[in-house]
Backbone as ProteinMPNN parsed JSONL, in Angstrom:
{"seq_chain_A": "NKILQTLEGIASDDGYGKHVVFIAADQETYYDYILMFYPDEAKVGLSSGVYLNDGYGHFVFPSHEINYTEPVAVHELTHACLSHLPIPNWLNEGLAVSMEDVVLTRHYFEINKEIVSKHQQYWDQKNIQSFWKGKSFSNTDEGQELSYHLAQLLVQNISRDYEQFVGFSNHAHHKDAGQEASQKHLNICLGDLLTGLLGEGDWSPKTKSQNTTEVNYSISF", "coords_chain_A": {"N_chain_A": [[149.988, 114.867, 130.575], [150.079, 111.505, 130.707], [152.158, 109.781, 131.3], [153.938, 111.369, 132.821], [152.269, 111.922, 135.001], [151.737, 109.37, 136.052], [154.396, 108.498, 136.645], [155.2, 110.311, 138.594], [157.584, 112.399, 140.107], [159.664, 110.959, 139.167], [159.793, 110.819, 136.244], [160.387, 113.321, 133.724], [159.73, 116.132, 131.6], [161.288, 118.224, 130.941], [163.376, 120.155, 128.845], [165.039, 121.139, 125.763], [163.295, 121.817, 123.829], [160.736, 121.028, 121.403], [159.855, 117.512, 120.914], [161.629, 115.536, 118.577], [160.925, 113.671, 115.711], [161.953, 111.111, 113.569], [160.86, 109.461, 110.811], [161.526, 106.649, 109.06], [161.782, 105.732, 105.598], [161.718, 103.033, 104.981], [162.536, 99.744, 106.285], [165.255, 99.163, 105.801], [166.513, 101.694, 105.643], [165.906, 102.644, 108.137], [167.425, 100.927, 109.849], [169.97, 101.404, 108.861], [170.289, 104.063, 109.632], [170.019, 104.057, 112.525], [172.098, 102.416, 113.31], [174.313, 103.931, 113.085], [174.611, 105.066, 115.537], [175.469, 103.176, 117.225], [177.94, 101.143, 118.838], [180.826, 100.0, 116.947], [180.375, 97.023, 115.037], [178.326, 96.179, 116.702], [175.694, 94.04, 117.911], [172.415, 94.134, 116.841], [169.153, 93.728, 117.691], [165.819, 92.876, 116.314], [163.616, 95.708, 116.012], [161.022, 98.15, 116.671], [161.217, 100.814, 116.916], [163.123, 103.547, 118.237], [164.627, 105.508, 120.824], [166.982, 107.942, 120.706], [169.352, 109.111, 122.699], [171.307, 111.237, 122.044], [173.24, 113.967, 121.356], [170.839, 116.206, 120.232], [168.267, 114.725, 121.575], [166.221, 112.245, 120.002], [163.442, 110.597, 118.32], [163.296, 107.625, 116.424], [161.603, 105.933, 113.92], [160.565, 103.12, 111.965], [158.577, 103.073, 108.985], [155.159, 102.631, 109.736], [151.786, 101.471, 110.26], [149.451, 103.526, 112.12], [148.129, 102.299, 114.33], [149.969, 100.336, 114.97], [152.223, 101.694, 115.619], [151.576, 103.261, 117.766], [151.863, 102.07, 120.495], [154.645, 101.85, 120.444], [155.417, 104.515, 120.237], [154.569, 105.452, 122.766], [156.259, 103.918, 124.433], [158.853, 104.817, 123.661], [158.562, 107.538, 124.197], [158.418, 107.446, 126.998], [161.063, 106.685, 127.515], [162.293, 109.065, 126.738], [161.351, 110.825, 128.673], [162.746, 109.867, 130.839], [165.34, 110.329, 130.389], [166.944, 112.11, 131.692], [167.983, 110.81, 133.863], [170.562, 108.61, 135.125], [169.855, 105.853, 134.953], [169.906, 102.27, 135.154], [169.726, 100.031, 132.236], [167.83, 97.97, 132.394], [165.915, 98.94, 134.208], [165.005, 101.239, 132.863], [163.897, 100.079, 130.56], [161.968, 98.415, 131.753], [160.272, 100.228, 132.939], [159.393, 101.543, 130.627], [157.945, 99.554, 129.054], [155.955, 99.1, 130.929], [154.571, 101.455, 130.984], [153.382, 101.385, 128.479], [151.224, 99.675, 128.899], [149.85, 101.08, 130.856], [149.246, 103.64, 129.752], [147.915, 103.047, 127.361], [145.883, 101.561, 128.367], [145.861, 98.701, 128.477], [146.423, 95.117, 128.955], [148.785, 93.457, 128.564], [150.861, 92.176, 129.874], [151.756, 89.167, 131.466], [152.139, 86.412, 133.705], [152.89, 83.135, 133.961], [152.977, 79.475, 134.249], [154.25, 78.612, 131.895], [155.709, 80.767, 130.96], [157.333, 81.198, 133.154], [158.847, 78.871, 133.089], [160.246, 79.316, 130.694], [161.923, 81.366, 131.381], [163.463, 80.199, 133.365], [164.757, 78.176, 131.971], [166.25, 79.637, 130.184], [167.865, 81.679, 131.513], [170.94, 81.774, 133.286], [173.487, 81.783, 135.889], [175.571, 83.032, 134.591], [174.779, 84.228, 132.133], [172.873, 86.003, 133.076], [174.207, 88.264, 133.729], [174.317, 89.699, 131.364], [171.787, 90.739, 131.211], [171.724, 92.531, 133.444], [173.714, 94.251, 132.556], [172.51, 95.375, 130.432], [172.777, 94.462, 127.857], [171.399, 92.231, 126.867], [168.933, 93.083, 125.92], [169.251, 93.633, 123.334], [169.577, 91.303, 122.106], [169.384, 88.77, 119.588], [167.972, 86.47, 119.854], [165.51, 84.56, 121.769], [166.096, 85.705, 124.133], [165.921, 88.496, 124.049], [163.129, 89.183, 124.159], [162.506, 87.933, 126.573], [164.09, 89.414, 128.288], [162.802, 91.984, 128.258], [160.41, 91.243, 129.454], [161.228, 90.302, 131.967], [162.313, 92.645, 132.98], [160.01, 94.219, 133.219], [158.581, 92.702, 135.046], [160.251, 92.982, 137.361], [160.043, 95.763, 137.815], [157.256, 95.985, 138.347], [157.22, 94.56, 140.744], [158.911, 96.0, 142.554], [157.793, 98.547, 142.635], [155.594, 98.71, 144.213], [155.539, 99.862, 146.671], [155.4, 103.023, 146.296], [156.702, 105.357, 147.139], [159.194, 104.487, 148.079], [160.091, 103.459, 145.688], [160.361, 105.747, 144.112], [162.585, 106.949, 145.329], [164.46, 104.99, 144.859], [164.564, 104.956, 141.997], [165.478, 107.438, 141.382], [168.094, 107.419, 142.283], [169.281, 105.137, 141.352], [171.881, 103.821, 139.365], [173.545, 103.273, 136.308], [176.127, 102.248, 136.457], [176.406, 100.263, 138.358], [174.212, 98.695, 137.907], [172.173, 99.541, 139.498], [172.38, 98.441, 141.997], [173.472, 99.435, 144.51], [171.597, 101.456, 145.023], [169.341, 99.919, 145.297], [169.849, 98.464, 147.638], [169.869, 100.493, 149.436], [167.397, 101.916, 149.246], [165.42, 100.128, 148.84], [165.987, 98.111, 150.495], [167.002, 95.554, 149.733], [168.96, 93.183, 147.999], [169.594, 93.185, 144.546], [169.917, 90.719, 143.248], [168.58, 89.006, 144.926], [165.917, 89.541, 144.298], [165.339, 87.971, 142.179], [165.32, 85.336, 142.954], [162.843, 84.09, 143.565], [161.797, 83.622, 141.054], [163.799, 82.391, 139.48], [164.958, 80.62, 141.122], [167.237, 79.398, 143.736], [170.435, 80.972, 143.921], [173.383, 82.84, 142.806], [172.421, 85.639, 141.67], [173.092, 88.277, 141.433], [174.098, 91.482, 140.124], [177.366, 91.83, 138.556], [178.868, 93.781, 137.565], [180.516, 96.922, 137.178], [180.015, 98.804, 135.259], [177.517, 99.743, 133.339], [177.031, 100.644, 130.721], [178.355, 100.385, 127.381], [178.992, 102.339, 125.731], [179.039, 105.941, 125.064], [176.711, 106.81, 124.075], [173.251, 106.846, 124.692], [170.962, 104.625, 123.922], [167.742, 103.515, 123.391], [165.662, 100.868, 122.897], [162.652, 99.774, 121.448], [160.784, 96.847, 120.994]], "CA_chain_A": [[150.823, 113.728, 130.096], [149.788, 110.454, 131.631], [153.45, 109.244, 131.744], [154.398, 112.239, 133.907], [151.425, 111.759, 136.22], [152.01, 108.019, 136.671], [155.742, 108.426, 137.201], [155.495, 111.591, 139.299], [158.843, 112.365, 140.935], [160.717, 110.234, 138.402], [159.881, 111.267, 134.815], [160.43, 114.78, 133.474], [159.714, 116.529, 130.206], [162.118, 119.396, 130.8], [164.283, 119.959, 127.677], [165.403, 122.314, 124.982], [162.231, 122.214, 122.936], [159.826, 119.936, 121.039], [160.454, 116.24, 120.546], [161.886, 115.379, 117.115], [160.631, 112.275, 115.279], [162.359, 110.777, 112.196], [160.19, 108.236, 110.335], [162.278, 106.141, 107.946], [160.841, 105.316, 104.516], [161.649, 101.581, 104.983], [163.375, 99.091, 107.245], [166.676, 99.308, 105.504], [166.89, 103.039, 105.927], [165.76, 102.724, 109.613], [168.562, 100.28, 110.502], [171.149, 102.148, 108.409], [170.415, 105.237, 110.458], [170.212, 103.851, 113.986], [173.418, 101.759, 113.491], [175.344, 104.973, 113.201], [174.714, 105.51, 116.942], [175.884, 102.021, 118.03], [179.387, 100.813, 118.722], [181.123, 99.237, 115.751], [180.113, 95.608, 115.164], [177.307, 95.855, 117.692], [174.588, 93.241, 117.482], [171.191, 94.897, 117.077], [167.963, 92.87, 117.47], [164.754, 93.557, 115.641], [162.959, 96.686, 116.751], [159.99, 98.98, 115.951], [161.465, 102.194, 117.188], [164.211, 103.805, 119.21], [164.866, 106.86, 121.24], [168.438, 108.115, 120.675], [169.658, 110.322, 123.568], [172.636, 111.586, 121.558], [173.014, 115.264, 120.824], [169.462, 116.505, 120.505], [167.552, 113.417, 121.666], [165.172, 112.132, 119.024], [162.846, 109.295, 118.114], [163.405, 107.086, 115.044], [160.581, 104.833, 113.639], [160.337, 102.615, 110.564], [157.158, 103.451, 108.623], [154.143, 101.663, 110.167], [150.378, 101.984, 110.51], [149.346, 104.249, 113.409], [147.787, 101.324, 115.435], [151.132, 99.598, 115.341], [153.19, 102.689, 116.054], [151.176, 103.894, 119.005], [152.565, 101.609, 121.678], [156.031, 102.138, 120.309], [155.573, 105.89, 120.625], [154.476, 105.558, 124.28], [157.464, 103.301, 124.961], [159.997, 105.723, 123.396], [158.349, 108.792, 124.921], [158.82, 107.178, 128.331], [162.567, 106.783, 127.545], [162.657, 110.459, 126.67], [161.01, 111.378, 129.987], [163.688, 109.313, 131.812], [166.701, 110.489, 129.821], [167.763, 112.917, 132.605], [168.451, 109.913, 134.91], [171.496, 107.665, 134.777], [169.315, 104.605, 135.398], [170.337, 101.072, 134.315], [168.815, 99.774, 131.112], [166.682, 97.156, 132.787], [164.878, 99.769, 134.822], [164.541, 102.103, 131.846], [162.959, 99.3, 129.705], [160.857, 97.977, 132.547], [159.303, 101.395, 133.061], [158.765, 101.859, 129.299], [156.918, 98.581, 128.706], [154.909, 99.217, 131.87], [153.813, 102.62, 130.556], [152.566, 100.978, 127.383], [149.969, 99.091, 129.413], [149.138, 102.114, 131.569], [148.719, 104.706, 128.78], [146.993, 102.418, 126.387], [144.922, 100.765, 129.116], [145.833, 97.317, 127.995], [146.947, 94.229, 129.97], [149.562, 92.462, 127.826], [151.795, 91.482, 130.718], [151.264, 88.061, 132.179], [153.122, 85.544, 134.284], [152.236, 81.814, 134.108], [154.014, 78.399, 134.335], [154.977, 78.51, 130.628], [156.666, 81.889, 130.932], [158.338, 80.963, 134.175], [159.704, 77.795, 132.564], [161.105, 79.876, 129.711], [162.925, 82.172, 132.113], [164.299, 79.256, 134.122], [165.585, 77.468, 131.015], [167.132, 80.547, 129.536], [168.812, 82.389, 132.37], [171.835, 81.046, 134.293], [174.263, 82.793, 136.64], [176.509, 83.711, 133.725], [174.165, 85.149, 131.146], [172.065, 87.008, 133.693], [174.96, 89.492, 133.71], [173.974, 90.497, 130.147], [170.603, 91.465, 131.525], [172.114, 93.653, 134.307], [174.563, 95.167, 131.749], [171.695, 96.027, 129.388], [173.166, 93.923, 126.548], [170.441, 91.227, 126.45], [167.783, 93.728, 125.25], [169.551, 93.711, 121.917], [169.789, 89.928, 121.617], [168.677, 88.335, 118.372], [167.286, 85.286, 120.147], [164.413, 84.812, 122.639], [166.54, 86.471, 125.275], [165.4, 89.874, 123.955], [161.757, 89.264, 124.687], [162.533, 87.586, 128.0], [164.631, 90.583, 128.987], [161.765, 92.988, 128.5], [159.403, 90.676, 130.365], [161.901, 90.255, 133.255], [162.418, 94.012, 133.46], [158.653, 94.638, 133.629], [158.263, 92.001, 136.286], [160.967, 93.591, 138.461], [159.48, 97.106, 138.027], [155.964, 95.827, 139.017], [157.4, 94.134, 142.093], [159.577, 97.001, 143.418], [157.111, 99.776, 142.61], [154.424, 98.526, 145.035], [155.737, 100.999, 147.602], [155.851, 104.008, 145.331], [157.633, 106.325, 147.685], [160.494, 103.876, 148.039], [160.472, 103.272, 144.304], [160.845, 106.992, 143.605], [163.906, 107.183, 145.845], [165.37, 104.05, 144.137], [164.731, 105.288, 140.601], [166.302, 108.675, 141.323], [169.438, 107.132, 142.718], [169.829, 104.002, 140.568], [172.919, 104.148, 138.388], [173.924, 102.15, 135.378], [177.477, 101.77, 136.724], [176.302, 99.053, 139.187], [172.861, 98.192, 137.635], [171.191, 99.923, 140.524], [172.549, 97.597, 143.205], [173.606, 100.27, 145.716], [170.294, 102.14, 145.314], [168.379, 98.933, 145.727], [170.031, 98.115, 149.003], [169.603, 101.694, 150.255], [166.011, 102.37, 149.203], [164.49, 98.977, 148.831], [166.5, 97.197, 151.519], [167.197, 94.268, 149.256], [169.92, 93.043, 146.908], [168.877, 92.962, 143.262], [169.893, 89.329, 142.893], [167.506, 88.309, 145.705], [164.641, 89.719, 143.671], [165.198, 86.922, 141.136], [165.281, 83.94, 143.434], [161.501, 83.575, 143.482], [161.505, 83.291, 139.663], [164.829, 81.542, 138.95], [165.51, 79.621, 142.117], [168.383, 79.889, 144.518], [171.667, 81.18, 143.165], [173.874, 84.169, 142.922], [171.892, 86.369, 140.545], [173.46, 89.694, 141.617], [175.006, 92.07, 139.11], [178.809, 91.735, 138.889], [179.521, 94.787, 136.756], [180.5, 98.349, 137.628], [179.774, 99.586, 134.117], [176.317, 99.275, 132.617], [177.055, 101.017, 129.288], [179.58, 100.207, 126.622], [179.182, 103.522, 124.863], [178.502, 107.176, 125.656], [175.353, 107.054, 123.506], [172.213, 106.164, 125.42], [169.956, 104.256, 122.982], [166.736, 102.697, 124.034], [164.916, 100.285, 121.79], [161.297, 99.15, 121.578], [160.652, 95.745, 119.996]], "C_chain_A": [[150.638, 112.61, 131.106], [151.109, 109.788, 132.12], [153.956, 110.036, 132.937], [153.595, 112.084, 135.205], [151.686, 110.394, 136.866], [153.385, 107.869, 137.238], [156.166, 109.711, 137.889], [156.705, 111.426, 140.214], [159.964, 111.614, 140.288], [160.869, 110.734, 136.962], [159.855, 112.786, 134.81], [160.399, 115.005, 131.984], [160.496, 117.803, 129.94], [163.131, 119.183, 129.708], [164.542, 121.263, 126.937], [164.264, 122.726, 124.107], [161.375, 121.007, 122.624], [160.591, 118.641, 120.748], [160.518, 116.102, 119.0], [161.668, 113.926, 116.779], [161.162, 112.15, 113.797], [161.705, 109.431, 111.837], [160.839, 107.819, 109.047], [161.308, 105.643, 106.835], [160.756, 103.798, 104.456], [162.581, 101.039, 106.076], [164.833, 99.227, 107.095], [167.227, 100.681, 105.919], [166.857, 103.256, 107.452], [167.005, 102.158, 110.285], [169.867, 100.959, 110.1], [171.389, 103.367, 109.348], [170.74, 104.97, 111.857], [171.612, 103.16, 114.248], [174.537, 102.772, 113.63], [175.588, 105.411, 114.652], [175.161, 104.352, 117.853], [177.387, 101.834, 117.867], [179.617, 99.972, 117.484], [180.916, 97.74, 116.023], [179.119, 95.216, 116.222], [176.176, 95.007, 117.06], [173.252, 93.961, 117.842], [170.009, 93.947, 116.711], [166.873, 93.64, 116.715], [164.023, 94.6, 116.533], [161.918, 97.464, 115.983], [160.155, 100.396, 116.259], [162.587, 102.338, 118.215], [164.222, 105.225, 119.598], [166.374, 106.985, 121.368], [168.738, 109.345, 121.483], [171.119, 110.755, 123.222], [172.467, 112.896, 120.81], [171.659, 115.805, 121.155], [168.645, 115.231, 120.435], [166.43, 113.393, 120.687], [164.654, 110.729, 118.846], [163.115, 108.959, 116.609], [162.428, 105.906, 114.9], [160.726, 104.365, 112.217], [158.891, 103.018, 110.25], [156.194, 102.317, 108.964], [152.788, 102.327, 110.222], [150.386, 102.569, 111.935], [148.992, 103.257, 114.577], [148.958, 100.529, 115.846], [152.17, 100.454, 116.005], [152.847, 103.235, 117.436], [151.824, 103.372, 120.213], [154.075, 101.869, 121.666], [156.291, 103.593, 120.699], [155.471, 106.15, 122.132], [155.744, 105.068, 124.886], [158.62, 104.256, 124.816], [159.782, 107.096, 124.111], [158.699, 108.613, 126.438], [160.335, 107.292, 128.482], [163.005, 108.294, 127.606], [162.471, 111.157, 128.028], [161.946, 110.903, 131.111], [165.096, 109.596, 131.437], [167.546, 111.381, 130.701], [168.343, 112.074, 133.734], [169.476, 108.935, 134.441], [171.134, 106.259, 135.1], [169.906, 103.491, 134.548], [169.292, 100.769, 133.255], [167.63, 98.952, 131.471], [165.519, 97.965, 133.413], [164.233, 100.726, 133.796], [163.569, 101.321, 130.966], [161.82, 98.818, 130.457], [159.823, 99.046, 132.719], [158.576, 101.637, 131.718], [157.705, 100.862, 128.897], [155.757, 98.694, 129.663], [153.937, 100.379, 131.492], [152.924, 102.269, 129.314], [151.236, 100.486, 127.873], [149.15, 100.156, 130.12], [148.411, 103.12, 130.689], [147.692, 104.181, 127.882], [145.921, 101.568, 127.023], [144.74, 99.38, 128.652], [146.541, 96.436, 129.083], [147.736, 93.049, 129.259], [150.454, 91.612, 128.745], [151.141, 90.341, 131.399], [152.417, 87.227, 132.733], [152.377, 84.193, 134.555], [153.359, 80.729, 134.099], [154.826, 78.324, 133.093], [156.047, 79.603, 130.542], [157.757, 81.675, 131.967], [159.311, 79.887, 133.747], [160.677, 78.373, 131.535], [162.247, 80.607, 130.38], [163.943, 81.179, 132.74], [165.242, 78.425, 133.174], [166.58, 78.313, 130.368], [168.252, 81.101, 130.386], [169.644, 81.41, 133.204], [172.628, 82.204, 134.908], [175.308, 83.525, 135.825], [175.78, 84.74, 132.773], [173.233, 86.157, 131.741], [172.821, 88.317, 133.759], [174.687, 90.348, 132.481], [172.68, 91.211, 130.364], [170.962, 92.686, 132.372], [172.898, 94.698, 133.561], [173.708, 95.89, 130.675], [171.916, 95.386, 127.985], [172.02, 92.977, 125.995], [169.229, 91.785, 125.76], [167.984, 93.861, 123.75], [169.878, 92.329, 121.315], [168.975, 89.681, 120.428], [167.892, 86.967, 118.596], [166.065, 85.568, 121.104], [164.802, 85.576, 123.914], [166.084, 87.948, 125.225], [164.064, 90.049, 124.596], [161.718, 88.929, 126.204], [163.106, 88.663, 128.832], [163.637, 91.635, 129.298], [160.755, 92.487, 129.58], [160.018, 90.69, 131.811], [162.017, 91.694, 133.864], [161.066, 94.544, 133.943], [158.274, 93.997, 134.928], [158.946, 92.637, 137.501], [160.361, 94.949, 138.798], [158.088, 96.925, 138.782], [156.193, 95.412, 140.458], [157.99, 95.238, 143.025], [158.858, 98.312, 143.429], [155.828, 99.76, 143.46], [154.408, 99.648, 146.176], [156.266, 102.142, 146.774], [156.848, 104.933, 145.898], [159.051, 105.745, 147.702], [161.019, 103.757, 146.618], [160.953, 104.547, 143.683], [162.253, 107.23, 144.087], [164.91, 106.221, 145.113], [165.639, 104.546, 142.762], [165.601, 106.59, 140.445], [167.767, 108.468, 141.687], [170.067, 105.889, 142.019], [170.764, 104.414, 139.517], [173.316, 102.994, 137.593], [175.239, 101.522, 135.74], [177.422, 100.406, 137.536], [174.901, 98.36, 139.042], [171.858, 98.535, 138.642], [171.319, 99.155, 141.86], [172.668, 98.453, 144.497], [172.305, 100.94, 146.038], [169.277, 101.173, 145.788], [168.545, 98.6, 147.195], [169.713, 99.287, 149.969], [168.103, 102.024, 150.365], [165.002, 101.255, 149.254], [164.824, 97.905, 149.882], [166.623, 95.678, 151.031], [168.237, 94.237, 148.151], [169.163, 92.635, 145.664], [168.85, 91.484, 142.984], [168.808, 88.597, 143.685], [166.152, 88.487, 145.12], [164.321, 88.659, 142.655], [165.043, 85.484, 141.68], [163.932, 83.277, 143.391], [161.184, 83.022, 142.097], [162.509, 82.198, 139.182], [165.348, 80.517, 139.878], [166.722, 80.205, 142.87], [169.644, 79.951, 143.691], [172.159, 82.543, 143.309], [173.579, 84.962, 141.639], [172.236, 87.904, 140.588], [174.283, 90.167, 140.453], [176.412, 92.088, 139.51], [179.584, 92.865, 138.155], [179.508, 96.163, 137.432], [180.255, 99.336, 136.476], [178.617, 99.084, 133.361], [176.32, 99.609, 131.124], [178.378, 100.748, 128.679], [179.913, 101.337, 125.751], [178.564, 104.757, 125.512], [177.064, 107.439, 125.166], [174.379, 106.233, 124.306], [171.07, 105.927, 124.378], [168.976, 103.284, 123.651], [165.737, 102.202, 122.975], [163.618, 99.673, 122.262], [161.19, 98.02, 120.546], [159.115, 95.558, 119.667]], "O_chain_A": [[151.016, 112.769, 132.266], [151.156, 109.287, 133.243], [154.357, 109.459, 133.948], [154.13, 112.107, 136.314], [151.834, 110.292, 138.084], [153.553, 107.169, 138.236], [157.314, 110.146, 137.791], [156.825, 110.463, 140.971], [161.092, 111.617, 140.783], [161.981, 111.035, 136.527], [159.377, 113.435, 135.74], [160.94, 114.224, 131.201], [160.393, 118.396, 128.866], [163.715, 118.101, 129.639], [164.284, 122.35, 127.453], [164.229, 123.873, 123.66], [161.271, 120.078, 123.425], [161.77, 118.649, 120.396], [159.608, 116.489, 118.266], [162.164, 113.041, 117.476], [160.85, 112.97, 112.934], [161.964, 108.409, 112.472], [160.739, 108.522, 108.042], [160.191, 105.203, 107.108], [159.777, 103.291, 103.909], [163.318, 101.796, 106.707], [165.579, 99.382, 108.062], [168.314, 100.769, 106.491], [167.697, 103.978, 107.989], [167.584, 102.791, 111.167], [170.777, 101.077, 110.92], [172.508, 103.644, 109.778], [171.665, 105.584, 112.389], [172.197, 103.342, 115.316], [175.578, 102.493, 114.225], [176.604, 106.03, 114.969], [175.23, 104.5, 119.073], [178.004, 102.298, 116.908], [178.701, 99.296, 117.017], [181.241, 97.251, 117.105], [179.058, 94.051, 116.613], [175.767, 95.198, 115.914], [173.02, 94.333, 118.992], [169.906, 93.453, 115.588], [166.965, 94.849, 116.501], [163.846, 94.347, 117.724], [161.925, 97.444, 114.752], [159.284, 101.184, 115.891], [162.94, 101.405, 118.937], [163.866, 106.091, 118.799], [166.99, 106.195, 122.084], [168.449, 110.468, 121.071], [172.023, 110.631, 124.048], [171.73, 113.0, 119.829], [171.338, 115.863, 122.342], [168.366, 114.722, 119.349], [165.732, 114.394, 120.526], [165.342, 109.765, 119.181], [163.152, 109.813, 115.723], [162.458, 104.981, 115.712], [160.993, 105.179, 111.333], [158.094, 103.269, 111.154], [156.388, 101.18, 108.535], [152.658, 103.551, 110.228], [151.174, 102.186, 112.8], [149.522, 103.396, 115.68], [148.991, 100.056, 116.982], [152.918, 99.986, 116.863], [153.738, 103.628, 118.189], [152.342, 104.187, 120.977], [154.698, 102.077, 122.707], [157.258, 103.886, 121.401], [156.203, 106.97, 122.685], [156.286, 105.721, 125.779], [159.326, 104.49, 125.797], [160.745, 107.714, 124.565], [159.214, 109.538, 127.065], [160.836, 107.901, 129.427], [163.889, 108.705, 128.358], [163.303, 111.953, 128.464], [161.94, 111.469, 132.204], [166.004, 109.132, 132.126], [168.76, 111.434, 130.508], [169.143, 112.594, 134.512], [169.276, 108.411, 133.346], [172.011, 105.491, 135.495], [170.34, 103.698, 133.415], [168.139, 101.187, 133.353], [166.536, 99.168, 130.949], [164.34, 97.702, 133.176], [163.031, 100.984, 133.869], [162.501, 101.842, 130.645], [160.722, 98.78, 129.901], [158.622, 98.783, 132.649], [157.373, 101.89, 131.663], [156.641, 101.272, 128.433], [154.631, 98.406, 129.258], [152.719, 100.297, 131.651], [151.837, 102.824, 129.158], [150.203, 100.85, 127.312], [147.923, 100.169, 130.023], [147.222, 103.407, 130.828], [146.669, 104.828, 127.659], [145.136, 100.924, 126.326], [143.619, 98.912, 128.451], [147.17, 96.963, 130.0], [147.385, 91.873, 129.36], [150.763, 90.464, 128.426], [150.027, 90.507, 131.895], [153.549, 87.339, 132.262], [151.381, 84.15, 135.277], [154.537, 81.054, 133.956], [156.011, 78.001, 133.175], [157.165, 79.351, 130.092], [158.936, 81.926, 131.715], [160.504, 79.997, 134.029], [161.835, 77.957, 131.503], [163.403, 80.473, 129.98], [165.154, 81.365, 132.618], [166.35, 78.045, 133.551], [167.66, 77.841, 130.012], [169.428, 81.01, 130.035], [169.161, 80.408, 133.732], [172.49, 83.372, 134.545], [175.877, 84.516, 136.283], [176.149, 85.91, 132.667], [172.812, 87.085, 131.049], [172.205, 89.38, 133.837], [174.805, 91.572, 132.534], [172.47, 92.248, 129.734], [170.534, 93.792, 132.041], [172.794, 95.889, 133.857], [174.141, 96.886, 130.093], [171.251, 95.788, 127.03], [171.748, 92.965, 124.795], [168.536, 91.043, 125.065], [167.055, 94.152, 122.997], [170.375, 92.212, 120.195], [167.941, 90.324, 120.249], [167.269, 86.425, 117.683], [165.649, 86.721, 121.218], [163.941, 86.029, 124.669], [165.888, 88.566, 126.272], [163.859, 90.915, 125.447], [161.001, 89.558, 126.982], [162.686, 88.849, 129.974], [163.58, 92.147, 130.416], [160.337, 93.23, 130.468], [159.329, 91.072, 132.757], [161.845, 91.903, 135.065], [160.993, 95.239, 134.956], [157.716, 94.644, 135.814], [158.319, 92.816, 138.545], [160.183, 95.254, 139.977], [157.814, 97.65, 139.738], [155.451, 95.851, 141.337], [157.568, 95.355, 144.175], [159.269, 99.185, 144.193], [155.058, 100.72, 143.419], [153.376, 100.229, 146.514], [157.475, 102.233, 146.561], [157.797, 105.292, 145.201], [160.006, 106.447, 147.372], [162.211, 103.927, 146.361], [161.837, 104.519, 142.827], [163.078, 107.688, 143.296], [166.039, 106.603, 144.803], [166.795, 104.58, 142.34], [166.341, 106.751, 139.475], [168.593, 109.331, 141.39], [171.273, 105.663, 142.121], [170.442, 105.349, 138.785], [173.424, 101.871, 138.086], [175.48, 100.369, 135.38], [178.292, 99.549, 137.386], [174.478, 97.58, 139.894], [170.789, 97.927, 138.691], [170.445, 99.238, 142.723], [171.982, 98.163, 145.478], [171.92, 101.001, 147.206], [168.42, 101.525, 146.599], [167.565, 98.464, 147.928], [169.347, 99.09, 151.128], [167.611, 102.367, 151.44], [163.86, 101.446, 149.671], [164.073, 96.959, 150.114], [166.39, 94.73, 151.78], [168.368, 95.22, 147.421], [168.219, 91.846, 145.717], [167.824, 90.997, 142.509], [168.186, 87.668, 143.169], [165.269, 87.674, 145.393], [163.158, 88.462, 142.302], [164.683, 84.561, 140.95], [163.838, 82.064, 143.208], [160.406, 82.078, 141.962], [162.109, 81.215, 138.56], [166.101, 79.628, 139.48], [167.142, 81.341, 142.648], [169.894, 79.082, 142.855], [171.463, 83.385, 143.876], [174.353, 84.961, 140.682], [171.678, 88.687, 139.818], [175.055, 89.413, 139.86], [176.708, 92.333, 140.679], [180.815, 92.871, 138.145], [178.58, 96.497, 138.168], [180.281, 100.55, 136.68], [178.73, 98.019, 132.754], [175.67, 98.915, 130.342], [179.414, 100.855, 129.335], [180.955, 101.356, 125.096], [177.697, 104.656, 126.38], [176.315, 108.199, 125.78], [174.628, 105.059, 124.58], [170.337, 106.844, 124.008], [169.367, 102.367, 124.374], [165.082, 102.977, 122.278], [163.53, 99.123, 123.36], [161.474, 98.223, 119.365], [158.755, 94.699, 118.863]]}, "name": "protein", "num_of_chains": 1, "seq": "NKILQTLEGIASDDGYGKHVVFIAADQETYYDYILMFYPDEAKVGLSSGVYLNDGYGHFVFPSHEINYTEPVAVHELTHACLSHLPIPNWLNEGLAVSMEDVVLTRHYFEINKEIVSKHQQYWDQKNIQSFWKGKSFSNTDEGQELSYHLAQLLVQNISRDYEQFVGFSNHAHHKDAGQEASQKHLNICLGDLLTGLLGEGDWSPKTKSQNTTEVNYSISF"}
């Protein structure tokens, strides 16, 4: 498994048995099903698949052609291999989108002036908290796509020293967005990682609780 090899020391496929996949007949059935695992009145952005770590963790996909489903399957399988860790959502999603590029040997991630400008126009010191809390990944506006991009950018930057990254990933906790683990294993405050992209400011996570529900749901868009 290329995910386990690439994320050695972080990912694990230990579990109770085989992975279960539910493929919905249509989009309506797909959303009706996954909404049962979300808090009441939760806002859910468009998605092409989800890994639900509730009860017997399982994958849910709307019906798609295999070429379209393949990157989604890699994304969600990564979530499954990380489900034993209490990591913050941004790290979970950053690793999942990174594995899409690694496993499928593609190079979709890019950073240029246009993308940087989009981040700078969208994020401020208030709404960046929705990123650290994991809420922005379910946004229905451009914030959803920017959240995935920002998460992948952070993962690429902090994983250059893989040994340090393993220590960080195994100790990062959603309760503080991984702040304590970042200071201990990476010797940097998470907010400082964003200054190069967003400019000077207090970008640090301000929350002690990353999740609003006991259910761990991870979406691929």
